[in-house]
N, C-alpha and C positions, 0 to 999 in steps of 0.2 A: 512233322507234318501233322500228327493228331493234335498237337497243341494249337497249331494255327486254325485247325477246324473247330477246336473248342472255343477259341477266341471269337471266331466269326459266328458261332451259334449263341454264345453267351451275350455278345454286344447288344443286339436288339432288345433282349430281355432287360438288360440293364438300362438301356436307354428309355424304355417304357416305364420302368419301375421307379427311376430316380428323378426327381424334380431338381432344377438347377440350384437353388440357393440352400434350402433347408437341409439337404442331404449331401452336401458337398464331402463331409468326412466319410460317409458310407461309400460314396462314389470312389474316393481314393483308395479306401480299404479294398474294395473289389478289384480295382486296378492293380494294386500291388500283388494281391493273390494271383492274378492272371499272369503278371510279368514274371513271378517267382516260378509259377508252374512251367512256363515255356522254358525258362533257364534250366530247371532240373530235368526236364524231359528230352531235350534235344541237345543240350550242351552248347547251343548257340547263344549269341549275345541277346540278353533279354530286352524285351521293350521296356522302355522307361515308363514310369507311372503316368507322367503327363501325355505321353504318346497313347497310352491306353485310354486315358480320360478323353483325349481329342477324338478317338475313334468312337467312344461311347456317345459323345455329344453329336457327332456327325451321322450317327445311325438313324435311318428313316423313323419317323413317328407316325403311328396310325391310330386314328380315333374312329370308332363306330358308333352311330346313334340310330335308334329304331324308333319309328312312329307309326301308330295305328290309326286308320281312318275308317269310320263306320260307314255303313251303307247310306245313311241319311246325309252324311257329310260329303260323300262322294256324289250323291244326287244334287246337292247344293252346288258342288263345284262343277258339275255337268251343266247346270243352268248357267253358271258364269261363263263356261265354255260356249254355250249356245250364243250368248250375247256377243262374245268375242268373235264368233263366227259371222255374225250378222255385220259387224264392224268391218271385218276383213272383206266381205263380199261388196259392201258398199264403197270401199276405198280401192278395190282391185280393178273395178271398171274405170275409174279415172286414171289409174296408173297405166293401164293398157291403152287407153284413149290417148293420153298424153305421149306415150312412147310411139304409137303408130302414126299419129299426126305429125310428130317431130320427124319420123323417118321419111314420110311422105315429102315433107317440106324440104328436108335435107337433100333428098334425091333430085327434087326440082332445082335446088340451089346449085348442086354439083352439075346438073345438066346445062343450066344457064351459064354458070361460071366457066365450064370448058370453052364455051363459044365466045365469051366476052373478056376473058382475062387477058391482060397485056403483060408480056415479059419486058421488064425495064431494067436498066442498070441503076446501081446506088450511088454512082458518082455525083449525080445531081438530080434534084427533084424537078421533073418536067411539069409545068403548070397545066398543060393539056390533059394530063392523066389524073388531076385531082377529082375526087368523087367517083372514082371508077375502080374496078377490081384489077390489081396489079399483082405481078408475080416478080419479086426481087430476088435474084439467084446468086447465092455465093458471096455475099458481101460480109464484111467482118463486124460483128457486134463487139463494141469496145466500151469498157466502163470509163466514165469521165468524172467520177466523185468517189469519196471515201465511203466504205462500207464498214460498219462496226457491229459487233455482236451485242445484242440488248443486255446480256448478263455478264459477259467476261471482258476483260480489258484486251480485246483482240480486234484489230482493224487492219484493213488493207487500203492503201491509197490508189492502187492501180491493179490491173489484171484480176478483177474480181467483180463479177456481175451479180452473183448471189452468194451469200455466206449463210451456213446452218451449223448449229451445235446440237448435239445429242448428249444429255446428262442421264447417267444411270446410276442406281444405288443397288448395292449388294444387300439383299433382303430374303426373308423367309416368305415363300409362296404357298398359299393353301390350295389344295386341289380337292374336289369333291366328286364322287361317283355314286349314283343312286341305283338301287336294285329293288324292285317291286315284286311282292308276292301276293296272290289273291287268297282271300280267307273265305271260310264257309259263311254263307249268308250275305255275300255281296261286299264284305269289307276288304280292306287292303293294308298290307303292311310294308313300309318303306324303310329300308336300310340304307343309311348314308355313310360312306367310308371316306374320311379325311386323311389325306396324306400331305406331307410338307417337304418342300425342297428349298435349298438355299441357291440363289442364282441372281445374276445381274438382270435388271429390268428398268426401262425407261418410263414405267408407270408405277408410282409409289403406292404400296399397299398399306393401309392402316391396319395393324394387326390386332387392334383392340377387340374385334369381334371373332377372332379365331377360336375355334372349339377347344383346341388344346392350349390350356393357359400358359403352359411353359413356353409357347411359341409366340406369345404376345411380346416380342422384344424388338420389333423393327424400329429403326430410327434413321435419321438422315442428318447431315450437317445443317445447322440453323441458318435459315435465310436462303437456302439453295432451292432453286426451282427445277424439279425433275421433268424431263421430257425433251421434245424437240422444239427449238425456237429458230427462227430464220429472219434474215434481212436482206432486202433486194437494193441494188444500186439505184439512187434517185435519179441518175442521168446516164442512159446508155445510148451511145451514138451507133447508127447502123449505116456503114459506108460514110460517104461525105455528104450525103443529102437527106438523111432521115434521122429521127429520134424514136426510139422504141417506147410505146406506152407500157404502163405497168402490167396490163394484162398479157402482153407478149413477152415481157421480161420473165414473168412467171412461168412461161412455157420452156425456158431455157433449162435443160436437164442434163447437161454435160457435166456431171458432178466428178469431183476428184478430191482425194484426201489433201487436207491443208497442213498436215503435220510437219512436212518439210519446210513450210514457210513460217514455222512458229518457233519461239525460243524453248529453252529446256523447262520452263515453268510458266504457267498462266495463272492469273488471279481473278476472282469475281469483283465486280465493281462495288457491290454493297457490303457484303460481309467479310470481304477480303480473305476469302479462303484461297490457299494455295494449292495448285494441282501440278504435280511434277511429272515429267515425261517418263513413260515406261517403255514405249516403243514408238514406231513411226505413226501409230493411229491414236493411242490412248494417253490421257494425262490423268494421274490418280491423286486423290485426297484421302489418305490413309489415316486410320486411327493411331493413337499413341502406342498401342500394344501390337503394331504390325509385326509379324513373324515370317514374313515371306509369303503368307496366304491371305486370300481375301477374308476380311472380317465383316460381320454385320455393321452396317452403317457406312461402310467405305463408299466413296463416290468416284466416278470417273466420267470423263468428258472427251468426246471426239469432235473434230471439226472438218467440214468439207466445204468446198466452194466451187463455183462455175467460173472458169477463166474466160478471158476474151477468146472467141472462137468464130469460125465461119459459119453462117446461117442462111436460111432461106425464108422468106415472108411471103404469105399469100393473104392479102386483106385489102380493104378499101383505102386508097391513098387519100389523105386529107390535109388541109392546110394546117401547119403546125404553128407554135407560138413564136418561132424564130424565122427571120426573114429568109434564110438560106437553107432551112431544113423543114421538110414536111414530116407528118407523122402517120400513123394508121389507125383505122377505125373498123368496126365489123361490116361485112357485106351481108345484107339480109334481104329477104324477099320483099318485093313491092308489087302492087297491081299494075300490070302492063297492058291490059285490055286485049282484045282479040287481034288488033293491028299493031301492037307495040307502041312505043312512045318515041318522041324525038329525043336525041342524045342529052340535049341540055335539060329537058324536062326530066329525063330519067335520072340524070346526076343530082338534081335538086331532090328528087324523091328518095334516092338512095342516101344522101346526106342526111335527110330529115329522119329517115328510119334508123340510121346509124347513131344519131345523137340520143336516141331514146335510151332510158336507163332499163335495166333488167326489171325494176319494179314496173315501169311503164308497159313493158312487153307483157308482164304478168297481168296487168290490168286489162290490157287489150284482148288477152286471150281468156279472161274470166267472164262468167255470167254476170250480168248486172240486173238491177230493177227487181221485179217479182221473182225472177229465176234465181236470184242470188241465194235465197234460203234453200231452194231445192237443189241447187248445185254447190252446196257448201263444200262437200268433199272434193269435187272437182276444182273448186277455187284454191282449197288448201293444198292440193297436189301441184297445181300450177305454180302457186307462189314458192313452194319449197324447191321445185325442180328448175324453174326458169332461169335462175341466176347462173347455174352451171351447165345447163343443157339447152341453151337457147339456140334454135336453128340459124346458124351464122357461119360464114367463112372468115375466120379470124385466127390465123394459124402461123406459128414460127417452128421451123424444123431445124434441127442441128445438122450441119453439113450443107453441101451444095445438091440441090435436087431440081430436076427439070419440072416442068408443069404437069406432065403426066404421072410422074412419081409422087408429086404432092397430092393430086386427086386420088391416086391409088391408096395412099395412107389414110386419108380422109375416109374413104369408102370402108377400108378395113376397120377403123376405129368406129365408124357408124354401124357396121354389122355386129361387132362385138357388144356396143352399147344396147343395140336393138334386141339381141338375143338375152342379154342379162335382164332387161326389163321385161322381156316376154316370159322368161322363165319365172321371174319373181311375181308377175301378175298372174300367171297360171297357177303358181303354188298358192297364192292368196285366195284365188277362187276355190281351188280344190280343198284347201284346209278349211276355209270358211264354210263350204257346203258340208264337208264331213262333221265339222263341229256342231252343225245343227241337229245331228242325229246322236249327240253325246248323251242327253237324257234318256233316249229310248234304249241305247245300248247298256246304260247303267241300270235301267229297270230289269233288263234281261238277266243281269248278273246276280239278281237276288234269288233266281230259281235254283232250288237245291240240286247240287251235283251237275245238272245240265246247263246251268246259267252260264258259265265261262265258255262252254262249247257253243251254245246258241249265240252269244255275244261275238264270238270269234267268226262264226259263219256269217252272221249279219253284218259284220265289219267288212268282210270280203265283198259281199254284194254291194254294200253301200259305197266301197272303194271304186267299183266298176261304174255305178251310176254317176258318182261324183266326176269321175274321169271323163265319161261320155258328155256330161253337161258342160264341164270345163272347156272341152274342145269345141263344143257348139257356140258357147258364149264368146270364146276367144276369137273364134273365126269370124263371128258376126261383127265384133268391134274392128277387126283388121279390114274387113270389106267396107264398112261404113266410113272409116278413116281415109281409105284410099279413094272413095267416091269424090271427095273434095278436091283432090290433087291429081290422081291417076286413075281415071274411070276404067281405062282398059285393064289395068292391073287389078282393079276391084272385081272385074268380071272374071279374071283368071283365078284369083283366090276363091271367088264364089264356087266356081265349078269344081275346083280341087277339093274345097272343103265338103261340098255336098257329096262327092264321090267317096271321100274318106269315111265320113259319117255313115252313109249307106252301107259301105262295105263292113264297118264294124257291127252295125245292127244285124246285117245278114248272118255274119259269123256267129254272133250271140244267139240268134234264133235257131241256127242249126244245131248249136251246142246244146 
């Protein structure tokens, strides 16, 4: 028992003291001593020298570095933080505006869609339903073309709508943790602790910049691309009357492991690396020194696919490229006026809006002319977000769902996205406002003895003020956004926001 404890205590010391190549003889000498000691003390079978060496090599490595920052350097850094705060504030308002305007448009779309959507069958595409919102329930999405992996010799001729491969490499991962300590006179000392683990990862780390030189040994098979790659079927039939566009194919998420459909080994297309099956999920490409355990540089790949399955579509029915099959396009907001539109006129407007690319939608929502320079941040946010978060009804759901269930899922997703963007926007405003005071707090820290305490108290006061102004700015943006689409909701938000801010101010004054 004591000998095992001694081994565990000594291993980390040996791992930190011995480098891999130059001290190999020393490492074996220490290992032999430990093995003999265990045998003499317990009478049990001693660990072999190679076993002890393996334990030494696997012991965690820790590297610590310390850096000192003078008060003048901290002041310079605080000025940089001040500029970053300004940028965050400038971009936070467009982020919140885009989110709130999108939410208002989506709520209008959901309201109109519930009243206009037609539930139709997928056996045949009815011409009268073209350019109108349709709900096609419970038809089978079926692949009608071969799907091949871009990197491996893996392909399926049928029953595969989407195919994905994940390549991982066994490698050393560096982790860092910072600890800061205030110094007299406003300076700061930062201690960084680096630790290392060996693990599988689908993101390859170049170990050339690792702090521990002995850990700069990551490698991977030549020509192998690490990460996730996928391929969708070029032709997916939906029922007997429709073809799915690639945007809806990408919404098929009924993933399954493809291991049971693959042979005992798969090869890469370019470098011809062989990956052998280890279980139902993974195929491994091992090094020549494989001893039953994963070695640095080993690679593995797993495959998954989306089979043919029952699905439900909610989108605009549109004329397809084939005579007997229609397709789907996005259902978007159009101007209907106070008294609505004739159905034929409305269909033409819906089709025109559906044909617009996401770039066209972004340009329609962007500021132009003289305002383009002033609204540069707004235009950048719109261009980045419009392609993935355009307000539209263009959905495919796995399984059979009725119309109410479809809209319930859309509303749930909208609420989740809305609050994620709201929190992100609020954090940008809050952090931006607080960053504006970074130079002031740094100046306080130079006061002998009292500086850190004054900076801490001032920081809490600034926290409260930033929180208050964040609530005011965010509420104002929500109200203005809803004025364009839901004036009644804007009034409700305005009353609630005013009551909340007034309550907080009254509590603060009493305190």
